[in-house]
C-alpha positions in Angstrom: 21.4 -1.2 29.9 19.3 -1.8 26.9 22.7 -2.4 24.9 24.4 -4.8 27.5 20.5 -6.7 26.8 21.2 -6.8 23.4 24.8 -8.1 23.1 23.9 -10.7 25.7 21.5 -12.1 22.9 24.6 -11.5 19.9 26.1 -14.6 18.5 29.3 -13.3 17.7 30.3 -16.4 15.4 28.5 -14.6 12.4 28.8 -11.4 10.7 27.6 -8.9 13.0 24.6 -6.6 11.2 26.8 -3.9 12.8 28.5 -3.9 8.8 25.3 -3.0 7.1 25.3 0.5 7.2 22.1 0.7 5.5 20.2 -1.2 8.3 21.9 1.6 10.7 21.1 4.8 9.6 20.5 7.2 12.4 17.1 8.7 12.7 17.2 11.9 10.6 17.8 15.2 12.6 14.5 16.9 10.6 12.8 13.6 12.6 14.3 14.1 15.8 13.5 17.8 16.2 9.6 16.6 15.2 9.9 14.5 18.4 10.8 16.8 20.7 8.2 19.2 19.2 5.5 16.4 19.6 7.2 15.4 22.9 8.0 12.3 21.9 11.2 10.3 23.0 13.3 8.8 20.5 12.7 5.2 21.6 9.1 5.4 21.9 6.3 2.8 20.6 5.3 3.7 16.9 2.4 2.1 15.2 1.8 2.3 10.8 -1.3 2.8 9.3 -1.2 2.0 5.2 -3.9 3.7 3.1 -4.9 2.7 -0.7 -6.6 5.3 -1.9 -4.7 7.8 -0.4 -1.3 6.2 -1.2 -0.2 7.1 2.1 1.9 5.6 5.1 1.7 7.3 8.6 3.7 6.4 11.1 2.5 7.3 14.7 4.3 7.4 17.4 3.6 7.3 21.3 3.8 10.7 23.5 4.9 10.9 26.7 1.0 11.4 27.8 0.8 7.6 26.7 -1.1 8.6 23.8 -0.2 8.3 19.7 0.4 11.3 18.1 1.0 11.4 14.2 4.9 11.8 13.3 5.0 11.8 9.9 2.9 10.8 6.4 4.9 9.3 3.6 3.5 8.9 0.1 3.2 5.5 -1.0 5.2 4.9 -4.6 3.6 2.2 -5.5 0.8 -0.6 -4.5 -0.2 -3.3 -6.5 -4.0 -5.1 -7.3 -7.1 -3.7 -6.1 -8.9 -2.2 -3.3 -9.7 -5.1 -1.0 -7.9 -7.9 1.1 -5.4 -10.4 -0.3 -7.0 -13.8 -1.1 -4.5 -16.1 -2.6 -0.6 -16.3 -3.8 -0.4 -14.5 -6.8 -3.4 -12.1 -7.1 -1.3 -9.2 -7.0 -3.4 -7.9 -3.5 -1.3 -5.9 -1.2 -3.2 -6.9 2.1 -5.7 -5.0 4.6 -6.3 -5.8 8.1 -4.4 -5.5 11.1 -0.8 -7.1 11.5 2.0 -7.2 14.0 5.7 -6.5 13.0 8.3 -7.8 15.3 12.0 -7.9 15.1 12.1 -10.9 13.4 10.3 -9.7 10.3 12.9 -6.8 9.8 14.9 -7.3 6.8 18.0 -5.6 6.9 19.3 -8.1 3.7 16.5 -6.8 1.4 17.3 -6.9 -2.2 14.9 -4.0 -2.3 17.2 -1.6 -0.2 15.6 -2.7 3.2 12.4 -4.4 3.9 9.7 -5.6 6.8 7.8 -8.5 6.4 3.9 -7.3 7.1 3.4 -11.0 8.6 0.3 -11.8 6.0 -1.3 -13.9 6.7 -2.6 -13.4 10.2 -5.0 -15.6 12.0 -7.9 -14.3 10.5 -6.6 -14.5 7.2 -5.3 -18.3 7.9 -9.2 -19.0 9.1 -10.5 -18.3 6.0 -8.5 -20.0 4.3 -6.4 -17.1 2.3 -2.9 -17.8 1.1 0.3 -15.3 0.4 3.8 -15.2 1.3 6.5 -12.5 1.8 4.3 -9.5 1.5 6.3 -6.7 2.5 7.0 -2.8 2.7 10.1 -2.4 1.1 12.1 0.5 -0.8 12.6 0.2 -5.0 9.1 1.6 -6.0 8.1 -1.6 -7.3 5.4 -3.6 -6.6 3.5 -7.2 -6.7 1.3 -7.5 -3.8 3.9 -5.1 -1.8 3.8 -1.2 -0.4 6.5 0.3 -2.1 8.4 3.3 -1.3 12.3 5.3 -2.4 14.8 3.9 -0.8 15.0 6.7 1.2 11.6 6.9 2.5 12.1 3.1 3.7 15.3 4.1 5.2 13.7 6.5 7.5 11.0 4.1 8.8 13.2 1.7 9.1 15.3 3.5 11.7 12.0 4.3 13.4 10.9 0.7 13.8 14.5 -0.1 14.9 14.9 2.6 17.5 11.2 1.6 18.9 12.9 -2.4 19.4 15.7 -0.9 21.4 13.5 0.9 23.1 11.7 -2.3 24.4 8.8 -2.5 22.0 8.5 -5.9 21.5 6.1 -5.5 18.0 4.4 -2.8 16.3 0.9 -2.5 14.8 0.7 -2.1 11.3 -3.0 -1.3 9.7 -4.0 -1.8 6.4 -7.0 0.2 4.8 -8.4 0.3 1.3 -9.2 4.2 2.3 -9.5 6.7 5.1 -12.6 4.8 7.3 -14.7 8.2 7.1 -18.3 8.6 6.0 -17.6 10.0 2.7 -15.3 7.0 1.1 -18.0 4.8 3.1 -20.5 6.1 0.6 -18.4 6.1 -2.4 -17.8 2.5 -1.9 -21.0 1.6 -0.7 -21.6 -1.3 -3.5 -18.2 -2.9 -2.5 -18.4 -6.7 -2.0 -15.6 -5.9 0.5 -17.7 -3.2 2.5 -18.5 -6.1 5.3 -15.0 -6.7 5.8 -14.5 -3.5 5.6 -16.9 -2.5 8.1 -15.5 -5.3 10.4 -12.0 -3.1 10.5 -13.3 0.2 10.7 -14.2 -1.0 14.1 -10.6 -1.3 15.1 -10.1 2.1 13.2 -12.5 3.9 15.2 -11.1 2.0 18.4 -7.9 3.7 17.4 -9.6 7.1 16.5 -11.1 7.5 20.1 -8.3 6.1 22.1 -5.0 7.1 20.3 -4.0 4.0 22.0 -3.0 0.7 19.7 -6.0 -1.7 19.9 -5.7 -5.1 21.2 -6.8 -7.6 18.3 -8.3 -10.7 18.8 -10.0 -13.2 16.4 -12.9 -15.5 16.8 -15.6 -16.9 14.3 -13.5 -15.9 11.5 -14.1 -12.2 12.8 -11.8 -9.3 14.5 -12.4 -8.4 17.9 -10.7 -5.6 19.6 -10.2 -4.4 22.8 -12.0 -7.6 24.2 -11.3 -8.0 28.3 -12.1 -10.7 30.6 -15.7 -10.0 32.0 -15.5 -8.6 36.1 -16.1 -12.1 37.7 -13.6 -14.3 35.1 -10.7 -15.8 37.2 -8.5 -15.6 33.5 -8.3 -14.2 30.4 -10.7 -15.3 27.3 -8.6 -17.8 25.3 -9.4 -16.7 21.3 -9.2 -18.9 18.2 -9.9 -18.0 14.9 -11.5 -20.6 14.0 -13.8 -21.9 16.9 -16.9 -20.2 18.9 -16.0 -16.4 20.7 -15.1 -16.8 24.8 -16.9 -14.6 27.2 -15.3 -11.2 26.7 -16.2 -7.6 27.1 -15.1 -4.3 26.2 -14.5 -1.9 28.5 -17.4 0.5 28.8 -15.4 3.8 28.4 -14.0 2.7 24.9 -17.3 0.8 23.7 -19.7 4.1 24.3 -17.1 6.0 22.7 -16.8 3.9 19.5 -20.6 3.3 19.4 -21.0 6.8 19.3 -18.4 7.9 16.4 -20.1 4.9 14.2 -23.6 6.3 15.5 -22.3 9.7 13.6 -20.3 8.2 10.8 -23.7 5.9 9.6 -25.8 9.2 9.6 -23.5 11.2 7.9 -23.0 8.5 5.2 -26.9 7.9 5.2 -27.0 11.7 4.5 -24.5 11.6 1.5 -26.4 8.4 0.0 -29.4 10.4 0.1 -27.8 13.8 -1.8 -27.0 11.1 -4.9 -23.1 10.7 -3.5 -22.0 8.5 -6.8 -21.0 5.1 -6.0 -17.4 4.2 -7.0 -17.1 0.7 -9.3 -14.5 -1.8 -9.2 -11.8 -1.6 -11.5 -9.6 -4.3 -12.0 -8.6 -3.9 -15.1 -6.1 -0.9 -13.6 -3.3 -2.4 -11.6 -3.0 -0.6 -8.0 -2.0 3.0 -7.4 0.3 5.3 -6.8 0.8 8.9 -5.3 0.1 12.1 -7.1 3.6 13.2 -6.1 5.1 10.3 -7.9 3.2 10.2 -10.8 3.9 13.7 -11.5 7.5 13.2 -12.2 7.2 10.2 -14.4 6.4 10.5 -18.1 2.9 9.4 -18.9 2.5 8.6 -15.0 -0.6 7.7 -13.7 -2.0 7.3 -10.0 -4.5 4.6 -10.6 -6.4 3.6 -8.3 -4.8 6.2 -6.1 -6.5 9.3 -5.5 -6.1 11.6 -8.6 -4.3 15.1 -9.5 -6.2 16.9 -12.7 -4.7 19.2 -14.8 -2.7 22.1 -13.6 -2.4 20.0 -9.9 -0.2 17.1 -11.6 1.7 20.0 -13.6 2.6 21.6 -10.5 3.2 19.0 -8.1 6.0 18.0 -11.1 7.9 20.9 -10.1 7.9 20.0 -6.3 10.7 18.3 -4.8 10.1 14.3 -4.6 10.2 12.6 -1.7 13.3 10.1 -2.6 14.8 8.5 -6.0 12.1 7.4 -8.4 14.5 4.3 -9.8 14.6 4.4 -14.0 12.5 1.2 -14.1 9.5 2.4 -12.0 6.5 1.1 -13.5 3.1 3.5 -12.8 -0.3 1.9 -12.8 -1.7 1.1 -16.1 -4.2 -0.9 -17.6 -3.2 -4.5 -16.7 -3.0 -6.4 -20.1 -3.7 -9.8 -18.8 -6.9 -8.5 -17.4 -7.6 -7.1 -20.6 -6.7 -10.4 -22.5 -9.2 -12.3 -19.9 -12.2 -10.0 -20.6 -15.1 -10.7 -23.0 -14.5 -9.3 -26.3 -17.7 -9.5 -27.6 -18.8 -5.9 -28.4 -17.4 -3.6 -31.0 -15.8 -0.3 -29.9 -18.8 1.8 -31.2 -21.4 -0.6 -29.4 -19.9 0.8 -25.7 -22.1 3.4 -24.1 -20.5 6.3 -22.1 -20.6 6.5 -18.6 -23.5 8.9 -17.4 -22.4 12.5 -16.5 -23.3 12.2 -12.5 -21.1 8.9 -12.1 -17.7 9.5 -11.0 -15.2 6.9 -10.7 -12.8 6.9 -7.9 -10.6 4.6 -9.5 -10.3 6.0 -12.9 -6.5 6.8 -14.3 -6.3 10.5 -15.3 -8.1 11.1 -18.2 -5.3 11.9 -21.2 -5.7 12.6 -25.2 -7.2 9.7 -26.9 -4.5 9.4 -29.6 -1.1 9.9 -27.6 -2.6 7.4 -24.5 -3.5 4.2 -26.8 -0.1 4.6 -29.3 2.0 4.9 -26.6 0.1 2.0 -24.6 0.2 0.0 -27.8 3.7 0.5 -28.0 4.0 -0.5 -24.6 2.2 -3.9 -25.0 5.5 -5.9 -24.9 6.5 -4.6 -21.7 3.4 -6.4 -19.5 2.3 -5.2 -16.1 4.4 -7.0 -13.7 6.7 -5.8 -11.9 9.0 -6.6 -8.9 8.2 -7.8 -5.6 10.0 -8.5 -2.1 10.8 -11.7 -3.6 12.3 -12.5 -7.0 11.6 -10.1 -10.1 9.3 -11.9 -12.4 10.4 -12.2 -16.0 9.0 -10.1 -19.0 5.0 -10.9 -19.8 4.3 -10.5 -23.4 0.2 -9.8 -24.4 -0.6 -11.5 -27.2 -4.5 -10.8 -29.0 -6.3 -13.1 -30.9 -7.9 -12.3 -34.0 -11.7 -12.4 -34.3 -13.4 -15.6 -35.3 -16.0 -14.3 -37.7 -15.9 -11.0 -38.5 -16.1 -9.4 -42.1 -12.8 -7.1 -41.2 -10.9 -8.7 -38.7 -10.4 -5.6 -36.1 -6.7 -5.0 -35.6 -4.8 -5.5 -32.4 -5.2 -1.6 -31.6 -8.6 -1.5 -32.1 -9.0 -4.2 -29.9 -6.7 -2.7 -27.1 -8.7 0.3 -27.5 -12.0 -1.9 -27.2 -10.9 -3.3 -23.7 -9.5 -0.2 -22.1 -12.4 2.0 -23.1 -14.3 -0.4 -20.9 -12.0 -0.5 -17.9 -11.1 3.8 -18.1 -14.2 5.9 -17.7 -14.7 9.4 -18.8 -12.8 8.2 -21.9 -13.9 9.9 -25.1 -15.2 7.0 -27.0 -16.4 9.4 -30.2 -12.7 10.0 -31.2 -12.7 6.1 -31.2 -15.1 5.6 -33.5 -13.9 3.8 -36.5 -13.3 6.1 -39.3 -13.4 5.4 -43.5 -10.8 3.4 -44.4 -8.4 5.8 -47.0 -5.2 3.7 -46.5 -3.8 0.5 -45.4 -3.5 0.4 -41.4 0.2 1.1 -40.4 1.8 -2.2 -38.6 2.3 -1.6 -35.4 5.9 -0.8 -34.4 8.0 -4.0 -33.6 8.6 -4.2 -29.8 12.7 -3.3 -28.9 14.3 -5.5 -26.3 15.1 -3.9 -23.2 18.6 -3.5 -23.4 18.9 -1.4 -20.3 21.8 -2.5 -17.9 21.1 -2.7 -13.6 22.5 0.1 -12.3 24.5 -0.3 -9.2 22.4 1.0 -6.2 25.0 3.5 -3.7 25.3 1.6 -0.5 23.4 4.6 1.3 20.7 7.1 0.0 20.2 10.5 1.7 17.3 11.5 4.2 14.5 12.2 2.3 14.5 15.7 4.2 17.7 16.1 2.8 19.5 15.8 5.9 23.0 15.5 6.8 22.8 12.1 7.8 25.2 12.7 10.7 24.6 10.7 13.8 22.5 12.7 15.9 21.3 11.3 18.7 18.6 12.4 21.5 18.9 11.9 25.0 18.6 8.5 26.2 18.9 6.9 22.8 21.0 3.5 22.2 24.0 3.5 20.7 24.4 1.3 17.8 25.6 -2.2 18.7 27.0 -5.3 17.0 24.5 -8.1 16.0 23.9 -10.9 13.4 20.3 -10.7 13.0 17.0 -8.9 14.5 16.3 -12.2 15.4 19.2 -12.6 18.3 19.7 -8.8 18.6 16.2 -8.4 20.3 16.3 -12.5 21.6 16.3 -10.7 25.4 14.0 -8.4 25.0 11.0 -9.9 23.3 
């Protein structure tokens, strides 16, 4: 029946999307087996959660008891910007908040293997005047405001979304967070200016945690409202407008009481952690985004950036494990943003920078490296810039230039200026090694930047499953066959 409805909505005058093999890859056998084990149907609804600090994407799926259960967690290959919501076009921020993904937002013709649009800006973002477009979850492991996976990962996630639409789900919810909204993280980031916004979306996080149901999301008075319902004596449902005064509504008492109790427990634990002296994390806008440690461990000079780090031998052990997909050769790991460094004040010399206190941990710092190797390698790469590709058009190569000091007796070199800037944004670096030494010879000139002569490799049409499955068209009982179509808009036109 589902197949016949879908066929009725197809436009046979255009090229059928059934010819797009990437968009029609079957759900891998290992995921099908996991669904059977967790009492899930292939075409039951899904829900996606994203966490920047942990660099993880979770896919939840509705089980036969009506509640959502975690199906699989995918490490995020790359996200850009800082912890915090997206505010304006071009700020490189990956969005945070609650978004709805319908079939028309699925992009089988993506330049980055496969993708789907997050739906940013939503009504809340628009009410605050926030701007931005084409913010995607896509493949290719590169980002300028997106959440980037490997091609194999996005193929799996895309197939799960596709099957949920086949099953009748009109849209799946995407919840994007700066970190897991637990007491430890709330205590560490208590000084962040985004905390009022994070507490607001934590309420939606808590609604899902206590109910294991997709929370209903509305907006009014420039704020989120979760699971609102009409009062018992009302004749019609309340009408919400993100910019207008909130209508009269109630939250079902069973949900409201459970959320209230959880929030009280979380707040008490957060207060306890603060009283014990839990160090505060500080914002670190000089580092652009993050990367899951499994990917950072496999890239020369790889860094997790603002995501959680793997220290010492842990990173080395991860390097021996299998990567969840193909890491492209052009991947750009998180590193200091040269544009931010150039814009930062440069008045103080390197020797005047005060080292951070011993009891201060910075959750957003990159892993410590040897001073000489880090700066020399970073200096050689200055001409490469920090920009990544995104789901729209790859940016041109960026070149950073450092202006000479105006009134100094001995003008600092570009390398010393870079060291000064990076030292301020990467806490934990041993600055005693960077102190100027008596000059015995002329400074060696910096190596000229070598032009990038790499040619774009032709990507194969299909990538194998992340789990290494054969990719055969395995079908679960009740699943619908792949049918011809033109676009997700027309493909599901009769179901919406």
